[in-house]
C-alpha positions in Angstrom: -16.5 260.1 82.4 -16.8 257.8 79.3 -14.2 255.1 79.3 -15.9 251.8 78.5 -16.9 250.5 75.1 -15.5 253.3 73.0 -13.8 253.0 69.7 -10.3 254.2 70.2 -9.5 254.3 66.5 -7.8 257.7 66.0 -7.8 259.4 62.7 -4.1 258.9 62.4 -1.5 256.7 64.1 0.6 258.0 67.0 3.8 256.4 68.2 6.2 257.5 71.0 9.8 256.7 71.6 13.2 257.9 72.9 15.8 259.4 70.6 17.8 256.2 70.7 14.8 254.2 69.3 14.1 256.4 66.2 15.7 253.9 63.8 13.2 251.2 64.9 10.5 253.2 63.2 12.3 253.3 59.8 9.9 251.0 58.0 6.7 251.9 59.9 5.4 254.6 57.5 6.2 257.6 59.7 4.9 260.7 57.9 5.4 263.3 60.7 8.1 263.6 63.4 7.9 265.7 66.5 11.2 266.1 68.4 10.9 267.5 71.9 14.5 268.5 72.4 16.5 270.3 75.1 17.0 273.9 74.2 20.0 274.3 71.9 20.3 270.7 71.0 17.8 269.9 68.2 17.6 266.4 66.9 19.0 265.9 63.5 16.4 264.6 61.0 17.0 260.9 60.5 18.3 260.1 57.0 15.5 257.6 56.4 12.8 260.1 57.3 11.3 262.1 54.4 8.2 263.7 56.0 7.6 266.8 58.1 9.9 267.3 61.1 8.9 269.7 63.9 11.0 270.7 66.9 9.8 272.0 70.3 12.4 272.6 73.0 12.1 272.5 76.7 13.7 270.6 79.6 11.8 268.0 81.5 11.0 269.9 84.7 7.5 269.7 86.2 7.6 273.1 87.8 8.8 276.5 86.8 10.4 277.0 90.2 12.5 273.9 89.9 13.6 274.8 86.4 14.6 278.3 87.6 16.8 276.8 90.3 18.7 274.9 87.6 18.6 277.8 85.0 16.6 275.5 82.7 13.8 276.2 80.2 10.6 274.5 81.5 7.7 273.6 79.3 5.6 276.7 78.6 1.9 277.0 77.6 3.0 278.2 74.2 5.0 275.0 73.6 1.9 272.9 74.4 -0.3 275.1 72.2 2.2 274.5 69.3 2.1 270.7 69.9 -1.7 270.9 69.7 -1.5 273.0 66.6 0.8 270.4 65.0 -1.7 267.7 65.8 -4.2 269.7 63.6 -1.8 269.5 60.7 -1.7 265.8 61.1 -5.4 265.6 61.3 -5.8 267.6 58.0 -3.2 265.4 56.4 -5.1 262.2 57.5 -8.1 263.3 55.6 -6.3 262.6 52.3 -3.7 260.0 53.1 -2.4 257.6 55.8 -0.7 259.6 58.5 1.6 258.4 61.3 3.0 260.8 63.8 6.1 259.8 65.8 6.8 261.8 68.9 10.1 261.5 70.7 12.1 263.1 73.5 15.4 261.9 75.0 14.0 258.9 76.8 10.5 258.6 75.5 9.0 258.7 79.0 7.9 262.1 80.1 7.9 265.0 77.6 6.9 262.9 74.5 4.3 260.9 76.4 2.8 264.2 77.7 2.6 265.5 74.2 1.0 262.3 72.9 -1.5 262.3 75.7 -2.5 265.9 74.9 -3.0 265.0 71.3 -4.9 261.9 72.0 -7.2 263.9 74.4 -7.7 266.5 71.7 -8.6 263.8 69.1 -11.0 261.9 71.4 -12.7 265.0 72.8 -14.0 265.9 76.3 -15.0 263.2 78.6 -12.4 260.6 77.3 -9.4 261.7 79.3 -9.1 258.3 81.2 -9.5 256.4 77.9 -6.9 258.6 76.3 -4.5 257.9 79.2 -5.2 254.1 78.8 -4.5 254.4 75.1 -1.2 256.2 75.8 -0.2 253.4 78.2 -1.0 250.8 75.4 1.3 252.5 73.0 4.0 253.4 75.5 3.7 251.3 78.8 6.6 253.2 80.5 4.7 256.6 80.0 5.0 259.0 82.9 3.8 262.3 81.3 5.3 265.5 82.4 2.7 267.0 84.7 3.3 270.6 83.7 2.7 269.8 80.0 -0.4 267.9 81.0 -1.6 270.9 83.1 -1.1 273.3 80.2 -2.9 270.9 77.8 -5.8 270.6 80.3 -6.1 274.4 80.4 -5.8 274.8 76.6 -8.4 272.1 75.9 -10.6 273.4 78.7 -10.8 270.0 80.5 -11.2 271.5 84.0 -8.6 269.2 85.6 -9.9 266.0 84.0 -6.6 265.4 82.1 -4.5 266.0 85.2 -6.7 263.7 87.3 -6.7 260.9 84.7 -2.9 261.1 84.4 -2.2 260.8 88.1 
């Protein structure tokens, strides 16, 4: 596992927050916004934001069984695949201009940090899962990534459990 002396400069900026903190990013050059909402309650695009706004919807449950008990929609592998696909759009954009992705969920602790962790892992590549998690904690110290999202990202990125291990 490579975690020391690496350049953690990502090709584009990533920030994470809760929905109540969105206005704090008004002047920070946000070009892309990813809202991880509860099903049926999409976040309205902030009036100050003029870039690309994506929505993914699932409830913050870490097991399908628990979500089923409450009749909720848990994260699905297709949701995580979409998040990773959106990161590719940011990467393509970053080749021609400054790019800043803001990811939020309700509290900015679990769903959004799991999405950010998945994207950071994808950008850094295999072997940098611990460094990616450290990077996440630097940008969002209260991060407690949703384990089911991390598990799906680990599978989709073929990390063989390294992402799950680094995030626990």
